[in-house]
BALOBA-1460 file (C-alpha; in Angstrom, 3 decimals):
// residues 373
<rec num="1" residu="h" x="52.234" y="-26.119" z="35.711"/>
<rec num="2" residu="p" x="53.113" y="-24.606" z="32.309"/>
<rec num="3" residu="r" x="55.879" y="-22.528" z="33.898"/>
<rec num="4" residu="v" x="57.522" y="-25.675" z="35.255"/>
<rec num="5" residu="q" x="57.291" y="-27.337" z="31.836"/>
<rec num="6" residu="q" x="58.806" y="-24.231" z="30.255"/>
<rec num="7" residu="a" x="61.666" y="-24.247" z="32.766"/>
<rec num="8" residu="l" x="62.616" y="-27.757" z="31.642"/>
<rec num="9" residu="m" x="63.337" y="-26.316" z="28.193"/>
<rec num="10" residu="a" x="65.886" y="-23.743" z="29.389"/>
<rec num="11" residu="p" x="69.426" y="-24.039" z="27.962"/>
<rec num="12" residu="v" x="71.545" y="-26.536" z="29.858"/>
<rec num="13" residu="l" x="74.304" y="-25.067" z="32.002"/>
<rec num="14" residu="g" x="77.250" y="-26.976" z="33.362"/>
<rec num="15" residu="h" x="76.771" y="-28.039" z="36.954"/>
<rec num="16" residu="m" x="79.943" y="-26.136" z="37.938"/>
<rec num="17" residu="d" x="78.981" y="-22.996" z="36.011"/>
<rec num="18" residu="p" x="79.003" y="-19.897" z="38.275"/>
<rec num="19" residu="y" x="75.514" y="-18.910" z="37.095"/>
<rec num="20" residu="f" x="74.238" y="-22.398" z="37.883"/>
<rec num="21" residu="y" x="75.418" y="-21.820" z="41.444"/>
<rec num="22" residu="t" x="72.940" y="-18.939" z="41.746"/>
<rec num="23" residu="i" x="70.120" y="-21.332" z="40.820"/>
<rec num="24" residu="m" x="71.361" y="-23.731" z="43.479"/>
<rec num="25" residu="e" x="71.453" y="-20.990" z="46.123"/>
<rec num="26" residu="d" x="67.943" y="-19.806" z="45.214"/>
<rec num="27" residu="t" x="66.649" y="-23.377" z="45.287"/>
<rec num="28" residu="m" x="68.083" y="-23.960" z="48.754"/>
<rec num="29" residu="s" x="66.546" y="-20.725" z="50.014"/>
<rec num="30" residu="l" x="63.127" y="-21.621" z="48.593"/>
<rec num="31" residu="l" x="63.312" y="-25.118" z="50.059"/>
<rec num="32" residu="r" x="64.074" y="-23.654" z="53.478"/>
<rec num="33" residu="y" x="60.859" y="-21.670" z="53.169"/>
<rec num="34" residu="i" x="58.830" y="-24.737" z="52.185"/>
<rec num="35" residu="f" x="60.365" y="-26.900" z="54.926"/>
<rec num="36" residu="q" x="60.077" y="-23.995" z="57.399"/>
<rec num="37" residu="t" x="63.683" y="-24.357" z="58.490"/>
<rec num="38" residu="e" x="66.936" y="-22.459" z="58.817"/>
<rec num="39" residu="n" x="68.999" y="-25.607" z="58.232"/>
<rec num="40" residu="k" x="72.027" y="-24.806" z="56.116"/>
<rec num="41" residu="l" x="71.994" y="-28.248" z="54.501"/>
<rec num="42" residu="t" x="68.673" y="-28.071" z="52.651"/>
<rec num="43" residu="f" x="68.833" y="-29.161" z="49.025"/>
<rec num="44" residu="p" x="67.374" y="-31.565" z="46.410"/>
<rec num="45" residu="i" x="69.101" y="-34.932" z="46.064"/>
<rec num="46" residu="s" x="69.550" y="-35.908" z="42.408"/>
<rec num="47" residu="a" x="67.156" y="-38.865" z="42.516"/>
<rec num="48" residu="t" x="63.521" y="-39.692" z="43.353"/>
<rec num="49" residu="g" x="61.894" y="-39.669" z="46.801"/>
<rec num="50" residu="s" x="63.202" y="-43.097" z="47.775"/>
<rec num="51" residu="a" x="66.683" y="-41.573" z="47.559"/>
<rec num="52" residu="g" x="65.755" y="-39.137" z="50.313"/>
<rec num="53" residu="m" x="64.660" y="-42.079" z="52.420"/>
<rec num="54" residu="e" x="67.898" y="-43.951" z="51.760"/>
<rec num="55" residu="a" x="70.078" y="-40.892" z="52.395"/>
<rec num="56" residu="g" x="68.165" y="-40.063" z="55.557"/>
<rec num="57" residu="l" x="68.786" y="-43.535" z="56.957"/>
<rec num="58" residu="c" x="72.169" y="-44.669" z="55.629"/>
<rec num="59" residu="n" x="73.983" y="-41.536" z="56.845"/>
<rec num="60" residu="f" x="72.780" y="-41.931" z="60.419"/>
<rec num="61" residu="l" x="72.450" y="-45.674" z="61.000"/>
<rec num="62" residu="e" x="75.167" y="-48.330" z="61.128"/>
<rec num="63" residu="p" x="75.683" y="-51.783" z="62.650"/>
<rec num="64" residu="g" x="75.114" y="-51.621" z="66.398"/>
<rec num="65" residu="d" x="72.586" y="-48.770" z="66.248"/>
<rec num="66" residu="v" x="68.983" y="-49.144" z="67.364"/>
<rec num="67" residu="a" x="66.192" y="-47.461" z="65.397"/>
<rec num="68" residu="v" x="62.509" y="-47.165" z="66.294"/>
<rec num="69" residu="i" x="60.492" y="-47.082" z="63.059"/>
<rec num="70" residu="a" x="56.786" y="-46.940" z="62.226"/>
<rec num="71" residu="n" x="55.276" y="-50.088" z="60.738"/>
<rec num="72" residu="n" x="51.865" y="-48.946" z="59.506"/>
<rec num="73" residu="g" x="52.127" y="-48.686" z="55.741"/>
<rec num="74" residu="f" x="53.925" y="-49.589" z="52.533"/>
<rec num="75" residu="f" x="56.502" y="-46.815" z="52.794"/>
<rec num="76" residu="a" x="57.017" y="-47.249" z="56.520"/>
<rec num="77" residu="d" x="57.877" y="-50.850" z="55.655"/>
<rec num="78" residu="r" x="60.383" y="-49.576" z="53.088"/>
<rec num="79" residu="m" x="62.084" y="-47.501" z="55.796"/>
<rec num="80" residu="i" x="62.425" y="-50.638" z="57.907"/>
<rec num="81" residu="n" x="63.905" y="-52.532" z="54.949"/>
<rec num="82" residu="i" x="66.528" y="-49.839" z="54.284"/>
<rec num="83" residu="a" x="67.405" y="-49.456" z="57.968"/>
<rec num="84" residu="q" x="67.960" y="-53.216" z="58.220"/>
<rec num="85" residu="r" x="70.299" y="-53.038" z="55.224"/>
<rec num="86" residu="c" x="72.276" y="-50.434" z="57.193"/>
<rec num="87" residu="g" x="72.810" y="-53.085" z="59.856"/>
<rec num="88" residu="a" x="70.689" y="-51.417" z="62.520"/>
<rec num="89" residu="e" x="68.517" y="-53.239" z="65.040"/>
<rec num="90" residu="i" x="64.900" y="-52.261" z="64.391"/>
<rec num="91" residu="i" x="62.166" y="-51.800" z="66.963"/>
<rec num="92" residu="k" x="58.941" y="-51.771" z="64.942"/>
<rec num="93" residu="l" x="56.011" y="-49.559" z="65.905"/>
<rec num="94" residu="d" x="53.202" y="-51.807" z="64.700"/>
<rec num="95" residu="a" x="49.791" y="-50.389" z="63.821"/>
<rec num="96" residu="e" x="47.046" y="-51.450" z="61.438"/>
<rec num="97" residu="w" x="47.305" y="-49.901" z="57.985"/>
<rec num="98" residu="g" x="45.047" y="-46.850" z="58.117"/>
<rec num="99" residu="h" x="45.875" y="-46.009" z="61.740"/>
<rec num="100" residu="i" x="48.419" y="-43.665" z="63.303"/>
<rec num="101" residu="i" x="51.253" y="-44.618" z="65.620"/>
<rec num="102" residu="e" x="50.118" y="-43.585" z="69.097"/>
<rec num="103" residu="p" x="52.483" y="-41.563" z="71.349"/>
<rec num="104" residu="e" x="52.234" y="-44.237" z="74.045"/>
<rec num="105" residu="a" x="53.651" y="-46.843" z="71.665"/>
<rec num="106" residu="i" x="56.509" y="-44.527" z="70.702"/>
<rec num="107" residu="e" x="57.355" y="-43.818" z="74.333"/>
<rec num="108" residu="a" x="57.287" y="-47.509" z="75.254"/>
<rec num="109" residu="a" x="59.616" y="-48.390" z="72.373"/>
<rec num="110" residu="l" x="62.077" y="-45.634" z="73.244"/>
<rec num="111" residu="k" x="62.083" y="-46.704" z="76.888"/>
<rec num="112" residu="s" x="62.654" y="-50.353" z="75.977"/>
<rec num="113" residu="q" x="66.240" y="-49.707" z="74.874"/>
<rec num="114" residu="k" x="69.245" y="-48.259" z="76.669"/>
<rec num="115" residu="k" x="70.066" y="-46.093" z="73.655"/>
<rec num="116" residu="v" x="68.008" y="-45.404" z="70.519"/>
<rec num="117" residu="k" x="69.876" y="-43.661" z="67.703"/>
<rec num="118" residu="l" x="66.883" y="-42.679" z="65.582"/>
<rec num="119" residu="l" x="63.083" y="-42.472" z="65.574"/>
<rec num="120" residu="a" x="61.504" y="-42.526" z="62.090"/>
<rec num="121" residu="l" x="57.887" y="-41.796" z="61.154"/>
<rec num="122" residu="v" x="56.010" y="-41.239" z="57.897"/>
<rec num="123" residu="h" x="54.142" y="-37.933" z="58.135"/>
<rec num="124" residu="a" x="51.814" y="-38.694" z="55.229"/>
<rec num="125" residu="e" x="51.615" y="-42.396" z="54.407"/>
<rec num="126" residu="t" x="50.984" y="-42.562" z="50.656"/>
<rec num="127" residu="s" x="49.685" y="-46.123" z="50.796"/>
<rec num="128" residu="t" x="46.998" y="-45.545" z="53.438"/>
<rec num="129" residu="g" x="46.116" y="-41.840" z="53.411"/>
<rec num="130" residu="v" x="47.041" y="-41.363" z="57.088"/>
<rec num="131" residu="l" x="48.394" y="-38.087" z="58.478"/>
<rec num="132" residu="q" x="50.676" y="-38.915" z="61.414"/>
<rec num="133" residu="p" x="50.857" y="-36.351" z="64.274"/>
<rec num="134" residu="l" x="54.489" y="-35.416" z="64.908"/>
<rec num="135" residu="t" x="54.861" y="-32.949" z="67.778"/>
<rec num="136" residu="e" x="54.545" y="-35.420" z="70.664"/>
<rec num="137" residu="a" x="56.839" y="-37.857" z="68.880"/>
<rec num="138" residu="s" x="59.422" y="-35.101" z="68.482"/>
<rec num="139" residu="q" x="59.313" y="-34.319" z="72.193"/>
<rec num="140" residu="l" x="59.754" y="-37.994" z="73.045"/>
<rec num="141" residu="a" x="62.709" y="-38.333" z="70.668"/>
<rec num="142" residu="k" x="64.357" y="-35.324" z="72.288"/>
<rec num="143" residu="q" x="63.781" y="-36.715" z="75.792"/>
<rec num="144" residu="h" x="65.511" y="-39.948" z="74.793"/>
<rec num="145" residu="e" x="68.278" y="-38.195" z="72.819"/>
<rec num="146" residu="a" x="67.282" y="-39.894" z="69.565"/>
<rec num="147" residu="l" x="67.424" y="-38.260" z="66.154"/>
<rec num="148" residu="f" x="63.965" y="-37.650" z="64.681"/>
<rec num="149" residu="l" x="63.521" y="-38.495" z="60.989"/>
<rec num="150" residu="v" x="60.335" y="-37.679" z="59.068"/>
<rec num="151" residu="d" x="59.176" y="-38.848" z="55.633"/>
<rec num="152" residu="a" x="57.262" y="-35.898" z="54.140"/>
<rec num="153" residu="v" x="56.932" y="-37.238" z="50.595"/>
<rec num="154" residu="t" x="53.165" y="-36.648" z="50.367"/>
<rec num="155" residu="s" x="52.884" y="-33.701" z="52.760"/>
<rec num="156" residu="l" x="55.585" y="-31.137" z="51.926"/>
<rec num="157" residu="g" x="53.873" y="-28.144" z="50.337"/>
<rec num="158" residu="g" x="50.372" y="-29.507" z="50.930"/>
<rec num="159" residu="h" x="50.062" y="-29.988" z="54.692"/>
<rec num="160" residu="e" x="51.459" y="-27.980" z="57.566"/>
<rec num="161" residu="l" x="55.050" y="-29.040" z="58.239"/>
<rec num="162" residu="a" x="57.366" y="-26.944" z="60.415"/>
<rec num="163" residu="v" x="60.738" y="-28.674" z="60.575"/>
<rec num="164" residu="d" x="62.403" y="-26.334" z="63.069"/>
<rec num="165" residu="d" x="59.398" y="-25.598" z="65.290"/>
<rec num="166" residu="w" x="58.508" y="-29.290" z="65.468"/>
<rec num="167" residu="g" x="62.037" y="-30.386" z="66.319"/>
<rec num="168" residu="i" x="62.620" y="-32.554" z="63.242"/>
<rec num="169" residu="d" x="66.290" y="-33.407" z="62.676"/>
<rec num="170" residu="i" x="66.078" y="-35.062" z="59.241"/>
<rec num="171" residu="c" x="63.240" y="-34.596" z="56.752"/>
<rec num="172" residu="y" x="62.929" y="-35.542" z="53.105"/>
<rec num="173" residu="s" x="60.295" y="-35.370" z="50.382"/>
<rec num="174" residu="c" x="59.987" y="-35.697" z="46.603"/>
<rec num="175" residu="s" x="59.554" y="-33.366" z="43.663"/>
<rec num="176" residu="q" x="56.440" y="-34.770" z="41.975"/>
<rec num="177" residu="k" x="53.698" y="-34.633" z="44.594"/>
<rec num="178" residu="c" x="52.627" y="-31.435" z="46.372"/>
<rec num="179" residu="l" x="55.517" y="-29.474" z="44.841"/>
<rec num="180" residu="s" x="54.121" y="-30.349" z="41.387"/>
<rec num="181" residu="c" x="57.446" y="-30.849" z="39.652"/>
<rec num="182" residu="p" x="58.375" y="-33.863" z="37.487"/>
<rec num="183" residu="p" x="59.747" y="-36.860" z="39.422"/>
<rec num="184" residu="g" x="63.496" y="-37.046" z="39.752"/>
<rec num="185" residu="l" x="64.550" y="-35.017" z="42.797"/>
<rec num="186" residu="s" x="64.278" y="-35.582" z="46.533"/>
<rec num="187" residu="p" x="64.433" y="-32.443" z="48.706"/>
<rec num="188" residu="i" x="66.068" y="-33.086" z="52.072"/>
<rec num="189" residu="t" x="66.916" y="-30.958" z="55.088"/>
<rec num="190" residu="v" x="69.256" y="-31.994" z="57.895"/>
<rec num="191" residu="n" x="70.139" y="-29.992" z="60.989"/>
<rec num="192" residu="q" x="73.598" y="-29.580" z="62.461"/>
<rec num="193" residu="k" x="72.862" y="-31.889" z="65.395"/>
<rec num="194" residu="a" x="72.318" y="-34.762" z="62.973"/>
<rec num="195" residu="m" x="75.290" y="-33.846" z="60.779"/>
<rec num="196" residu="d" x="77.569" y="-33.760" z="63.829"/>
<rec num="197" residu="t" x="76.953" y="-37.487" z="64.362"/>
<rec num="198" residu="i" x="78.486" y="-38.470" z="61.007"/>
<rec num="199" residu="p" x="82.181" y="-37.994" z="61.960"/>
<rec num="200" residu="n" x="81.594" y="-40.236" z="64.981"/>
<rec num="201" residu="r" x="80.519" y="-43.236" z="62.897"/>
<rec num="202" residu="s" x="82.443" y="-46.493" z="63.341"/>
<rec num="203" residu="h" x="81.709" y="-47.571" z="59.757"/>
<rec num="204" residu="a" x="81.915" y="-45.692" z="56.476"/>
<rec num="205" residu="i" x="78.622" y="-44.441" z="55.071"/>
<rec num="206" residu="p" x="77.617" y="-47.363" z="52.796"/>
<rec num="207" residu="s" x="76.643" y="-45.127" z="49.867"/>
<rec num="208" residu="y" x="78.990" y="-42.805" z="47.979"/>
<rec num="209" residu="y" x="76.172" y="-41.140" z="46.051"/>
<rec num="210" residu="f" x="74.065" y="-40.366" z="49.142"/>
<rec num="211" residu="d" x="76.929" y="-39.447" z="51.496"/>
<rec num="212" residu="l" x="75.691" y="-36.144" z="52.947"/>
<rec num="213" residu="s" x="79.135" y="-35.160" z="54.190"/>
<rec num="214" residu="m" x="80.323" y="-35.260" z="50.572"/>
<rec num="215" residu="l" x="77.169" y="-33.789" z="49.037"/>
<rec num="216" residu="s" x="77.388" y="-30.838" z="51.405"/>
<rec num="217" residu="t" x="80.750" y="-29.844" z="49.896"/>
<rec num="218" residu="y" x="79.001" y="-29.336" z="46.539"/>
<rec num="219" residu="w" x="75.939" y="-27.539" z="47.848"/>
<rec num="220" residu="i" x="77.583" y="-25.421" z="50.546"/>
<rec num="221" residu="r" x="80.532" y="-23.250" z="49.598"/>
<rec num="222" residu="d" x="83.680" y="-23.538" z="51.696"/>
<rec num="223" residu="k" x="85.824" y="-20.402" z="51.386"/>
<rec num="224" residu="g" x="84.020" y="-19.631" z="48.142"/>
<rec num="225" residu="q" x="84.713" y="-23.061" z="46.649"/>
<rec num="226" residu="r" x="82.520" y="-26.057" z="45.820"/>
<rec num="227" residu="a" x="83.710" y="-29.631" z="45.374"/>
<rec num="228" residu="y" x="82.581" y="-31.815" z="42.475"/>
<rec num="229" residu="h" x="80.570" y="-34.830" z="43.625"/>
<rec num="230" residu="h" x="78.370" y="-35.918" z="40.703"/>
<rec num="231" residu="t" x="76.895" y="-34.415" z="37.558"/>
<rec num="232" residu="a" x="73.739" y="-32.619" z="38.626"/>
<rec num="233" residu="p" x="70.586" y="-32.926" z="36.441"/>
<rec num="234" residu="a" x="70.461" y="-29.255" z="35.451"/>
<rec num="235" residu="c" x="67.048" y="-29.283" z="33.753"/>
<rec num="236" residu="m" x="65.424" y="-30.893" z="36.780"/>
<rec num="237" residu="f" x="66.918" y="-28.200" z="38.993"/>
<rec num="238" residu="y" x="65.390" y="-25.554" z="36.704"/>
<rec num="239" residu="a" x="61.998" y="-27.224" z="37.071"/>
<rec num="240" residu="m" x="62.331" y="-27.528" z="40.844"/>
<rec num="241" residu="h" x="63.354" y="-23.884" z="41.136"/>
<rec num="242" residu="e" x="60.285" y="-22.780" z="39.162"/>
<rec num="243" residu="a" x="57.925" y="-25.064" z="41.102"/>
<rec num="244" residu="l" x="59.234" y="-23.679" z="44.389"/>
<rec num="245" residu="a" x="58.935" y="-20.120" z="43.079"/>
<rec num="246" residu="l" x="55.274" y="-20.789" z="42.264"/>
<rec num="247" residu="a" x="54.727" y="-22.115" z="45.783"/>
<rec num="248" residu="a" x="56.365" y="-19.035" z="47.283"/>
<rec num="249" residu="e" x="54.262" y="-16.728" z="45.106"/>
<rec num="250" residu="e" x="51.087" y="-18.458" z="46.254"/>
<rec num="251" residu="g" x="52.255" y="-18.402" z="49.870"/>
<rec num="252" residu="l" x="52.649" y="-21.451" z="52.061"/>
<rec num="253" residu="e" x="49.568" y="-20.828" z="54.211"/>
<rec num="254" residu="p" x="47.167" y="-20.197" z="51.271"/>
<rec num="255" residu="r" x="48.644" y="-23.218" z="49.501"/>
<rec num="256" residu="i" x="47.965" y="-25.467" z="52.480"/>
<rec num="257" residu="q" x="44.455" y="-24.013" z="52.806"/>
<rec num="258" residu="r" x="43.799" y="-24.809" z="49.126"/>
<rec num="259" residu="h" x="44.816" y="-28.432" z="49.607"/>
<rec num="260" residu="t" x="42.745" y="-28.684" z="52.788"/>
<rec num="261" residu="k" x="39.634" y="-27.185" z="51.186"/>
<rec num="262" residu="n" x="39.776" y="-29.310" z="48.046"/>
<rec num="263" residu="g" x="40.617" y="-32.502" z="49.924"/>
<rec num="264" residu="a" x="37.713" y="-31.977" z="52.321"/>
<rec num="265" residu="a" x="35.339" y="-31.386" z="49.399"/>
<rec num="266" residu="l" x="36.464" y="-34.581" z="47.668"/>
<rec num="267" residu="q" x="35.981" y="-36.590" z="50.841"/>
<rec num="268" residu="a" x="32.530" y="-35.103" z="51.439"/>
<rec num="269" residu="g" x="31.563" y="-36.017" z="47.885"/>
<rec num="270" residu="l" x="32.836" y="-39.580" z="48.131"/>
<rec num="271" residu="e" x="30.895" y="-40.159" z="51.338"/>
<rec num="272" residu="a" x="27.757" y="-38.651" z="49.778"/>
<rec num="273" residu="i" x="28.006" y="-41.268" z="47.022"/>
<rec num="274" residu="g" x="27.957" y="-43.850" z="49.807"/>
<rec num="275" residu="l" x="31.606" y="-44.828" z="49.649"/>
<rec num="276" residu="t" x="33.575" y="-45.608" z="52.805"/>
<rec num="277" residu="l" x="36.824" y="-43.762" z="53.449"/>
<rec num="278" residu="h" x="39.647" y="-45.912" z="54.783"/>
<rec num="279" residu="v" x="40.927" y="-43.482" z="57.439"/>
<rec num="280" residu="q" x="39.145" y="-41.956" z="60.427"/>
<rec num="281" residu="p" x="38.323" y="-38.221" z="59.984"/>
<rec num="282" residu="d" x="40.891" y="-36.828" z="62.441"/>
<rec num="283" residu="y" x="43.834" y="-38.434" z="60.646"/>
<rec num="284" residu="r" x="42.881" y="-38.177" z="56.978"/>
<rec num="285" residu="l" x="45.292" y="-36.651" z="54.531"/>
<rec num="286" residu="k" x="43.845" y="-33.887" z="52.388"/>
<rec num="287" residu="t" x="46.453" y="-34.414" z="49.684"/>
<rec num="288" residu="l" x="45.598" y="-38.085" z="49.152"/>
<rec num="289" residu="t" x="42.358" y="-39.897" z="49.945"/>
<rec num="290" residu="t" x="41.967" y="-43.658" z="50.282"/>
<rec num="291" residu="v" x="38.464" y="-44.902" z="49.544"/>
<rec num="292" residu="c" x="37.286" y="-48.485" z="50.021"/>
<rec num="293" residu="i" x="36.241" y="-50.251" z="46.813"/>
<rec num="294" residu="p" x="32.583" y="-51.368" z="47.063"/>
<rec num="295" residu="e" x="31.918" y="-55.086" z="47.022"/>
<rec num="296" residu="g" x="31.386" y="-56.432" z="43.517"/>
<rec num="297" residu="i" x="33.121" y="-53.513" z="41.780"/>
<rec num="298" residu="d" x="36.035" y="-54.312" z="39.475"/>
<rec num="299" residu="d" x="38.990" y="-52.285" z="40.768"/>
<rec num="300" residu="a" x="41.110" y="-52.396" z="37.619"/>
<rec num="301" residu="r" x="38.214" y="-51.757" z="35.205"/>
<rec num="302" residu="i" x="37.132" y="-48.574" z="37.014"/>
<rec num="303" residu="r" x="40.690" y="-47.242" z="37.065"/>
<rec num="304" residu="q" x="41.234" y="-48.161" z="33.416"/>
<rec num="305" residu="r" x="38.030" y="-46.411" z="32.322"/>
<rec num="306" residu="l" x="38.780" y="-43.314" z="34.368"/>
<rec num="307" residu="l" x="42.047" y="-43.095" z="32.467"/>
<rec num="308" residu="s" x="40.755" y="-43.947" z="28.994"/>
<rec num="309" residu="d" x="37.436" y="-42.058" z="29.135"/>
<rec num="310" residu="y" x="38.334" y="-39.059" z="31.304"/>
<rec num="311" residu="s" x="42.166" y="-38.885" z="31.347"/>
<rec num="312" residu="i" x="42.031" y="-39.288" z="35.132"/>
<rec num="313" residu="e" x="44.602" y="-41.529" z="36.776"/>
<rec num="314" residu="i" x="44.017" y="-42.756" z="40.324"/>
<rec num="315" residu="g" x="46.129" y="-45.228" z="42.256"/>
<rec num="316" residu="g" x="45.226" y="-48.734" z="43.288"/>
<rec num="317" residu="g" x="45.967" y="-50.180" z="46.701"/>
<rec num="318" residu="l" x="49.502" y="-51.104" z="47.725"/>
<rec num="319" residu="g" x="50.634" y="-54.027" z="49.846"/>
<rec num="320" residu="t" x="47.901" y="-55.368" z="52.114"/>
<rec num="321" residu="l" x="45.442" y="-52.859" z="50.617"/>
<rec num="322" residu="k" x="45.895" y="-54.068" z="47.029"/>
<rec num="323" residu="g" x="42.449" y="-54.524" z="45.470"/>
<rec num="324" residu="k" x="40.760" y="-53.037" z="48.543"/>
<rec num="325" residu="v" x="41.143" y="-49.270" z="48.110"/>
<rec num="326" residu="w" x="41.590" y="-46.557" z="45.529"/>
<rec num="327" residu="r" x="44.034" y="-43.735" z="46.199"/>
<rec num="328" residu="i" x="42.974" y="-40.356" z="44.849"/>
<rec num="329" residu="g" x="45.594" y="-37.622" z="44.883"/>
<rec num="330" residu="l" x="44.891" y="-33.892" z="44.906"/>
<rec num="331" residu="m" x="48.348" y="-32.404" z="45.030"/>
<rec num="332" residu="g" x="50.058" y="-29.253" z="43.848"/>
<rec num="333" residu="y" x="48.819" y="-27.907" z="40.512"/>
<rec num="334" residu="a" x="46.210" y="-30.712" z="40.372"/>
<rec num="335" residu="s" x="44.504" y="-29.677" z="43.617"/>
<rec num="336" residu="t" x="41.657" y="-27.658" z="42.106"/>
<rec num="337" residu="e" x="37.913" y="-27.391" z="42.581"/>
<rec num="338" residu="q" x="37.430" y="-28.406" z="38.948"/>
<rec num="339" residu="n" x="39.324" y="-31.659" z="39.480"/>
<rec num="340" residu="v" x="37.288" y="-32.435" z="42.595"/>
<rec num="341" residu="l" x="34.030" y="-32.117" z="40.673"/>
<rec num="342" residu="l" x="35.405" y="-33.973" z="37.642"/>
<rec num="343" residu="i" x="36.557" y="-37.067" z="39.539"/>
<rec num="344" residu="l" x="33.321" y="-37.229" z="41.535"/>
<rec num="345" residu="s" x="31.070" y="-36.990" z="38.482"/>
<rec num="346" residu="a" x="33.186" y="-39.463" z="36.491"/>
<rec num="347" residu="l" x="33.414" y="-41.957" z="39.342"/>
<rec num="348" residu="e" x="29.681" y="-41.760" z="40.047"/>
<rec num="349" residu="k" x="28.864" y="-42.434" z="36.385"/>
<rec num="350" residu="l" x="31.231" y="-45.392" z="36.090"/>
<rec num="351" residu="l" x="30.069" y="-46.923" z="39.366"/>
<rec num="352" residu="a" x="26.446" y="-46.658" z="38.222"/>
<rec num="353" residu="e" x="27.350" y="-48.495" z="35.030"/>
<rec num="354" residu="e" x="28.818" y="-51.265" z="37.213"/>
<rec num="355" residu="g" x="25.510" y="-51.568" z="39.086"/>
<rec num="356" residu="y" x="26.419" y="-49.496" z="42.140"/>
<rec num="357" residu="k" x="23.407" y="-47.642" z="43.566"/>
<rec num="358" residu="s" x="23.662" y="-44.025" z="44.737"/>
<rec num="359" residu="e" x="21.685" y="-40.799" z="44.484"/>
<rec num="360" residu="t" x="22.429" y="-39.162" z="41.137"/>
<rec num="361" residu="g" x="24.596" y="-36.063" z="41.562"/>
<rec num="362" residu="a" x="24.945" y="-36.514" z="45.325"/>
<rec num="363" residu="g" x="28.739" y="-36.440" z="45.254"/>
<rec num="364" residu="v" x="29.056" y="-33.226" z="43.282"/>
<rec num="365" residu="k" x="26.333" y="-31.570" z="45.360"/>
<rec num="366" residu="a" x="28.081" y="-32.427" z="48.637"/>
<rec num="367" residu="a" x="31.430" y="-31.249" z="47.300"/>
<rec num="368" residu="i" x="29.983" y="-27.903" z="46.199"/>
<rec num="369" residu="q" x="28.424" y="-27.421" z="49.626"/>
<rec num="370" residu="s" x="31.790" y="-28.179" z="51.228"/>
<rec num="371" residu="l" x="33.609" y="-25.740" z="48.941"/>
<rec num="372" residu="r" x="31.180" y="-22.951" z="49.877"/>
<rec num="373" residu="k" x="32.062" y="-23.193" z="53.573"/>
């Protein structure tokens, strides 16, 4: 958004400047609104979304802990990798890429261990386009006295996410997706129940930079004072503040409705062209759509021509889906009706030039019909 770009150009303030503290306080308040939480510790980590993942795991897992973690996508696999580096024993919740983790599997895994420290799920798996239901998982985590961690990198600000109402203890996201801010920050929110476990650790938190007990002394005033931890990227905080202000002005519910409407229209258009969507209807993200690449179509050439001819960038498949799917994002400022119609018309034209057969204009027609609902 132009206002976010303009915010990046604001004069740089020192990260311990009293006026900069007001920006920090406003940013925390706006993030609480977006996360739908009252958690005191709600702030942007000074690094990209993977930092939120690392902070969310390394503060709460240590050698001897058991964690139950989803294993149904590229970023779920990254959570497992980080948790293993923390020394935790991992119980993997295996599911085919493109499928959710069923509540029965979660319950069985939690019951299989005497004590599980943490349950971790990806709400919106960026690699597959799957939207994971969370409420039953939250109830199961509570029953087994496990912390519940949620990766909301591709859902925060675009899909319904109610941290407090859904019983989520730790939740993180990123700045560049549905919040429509440049990459470089990772919003995170942690409740007091989770924070109270940190002093009881047997081992030091393995990261200085992501130590939430230290970061909290910078973000949360103690007797009017803040403690220096690291040099904050001031310009990125300006951009985040403006992006969150735009989201608040739009309103969370209308914003989610916009993403839902545009995502549904895109998916209707893709299916009208004859393309197969990777995820079953009930669990499809509306912020990111994975579409199967038709047989005989050159994956890289289509993506390259979309970029060179139309200035449209779409993602290729990750991990086991490399070369098998395209990932089309409609997030934040980019989630518009115009972009839906543009990608459909461009993709239809390029596919036709590759020899793919479909009814001319079918995608755009179906999308328009969907948008009129």
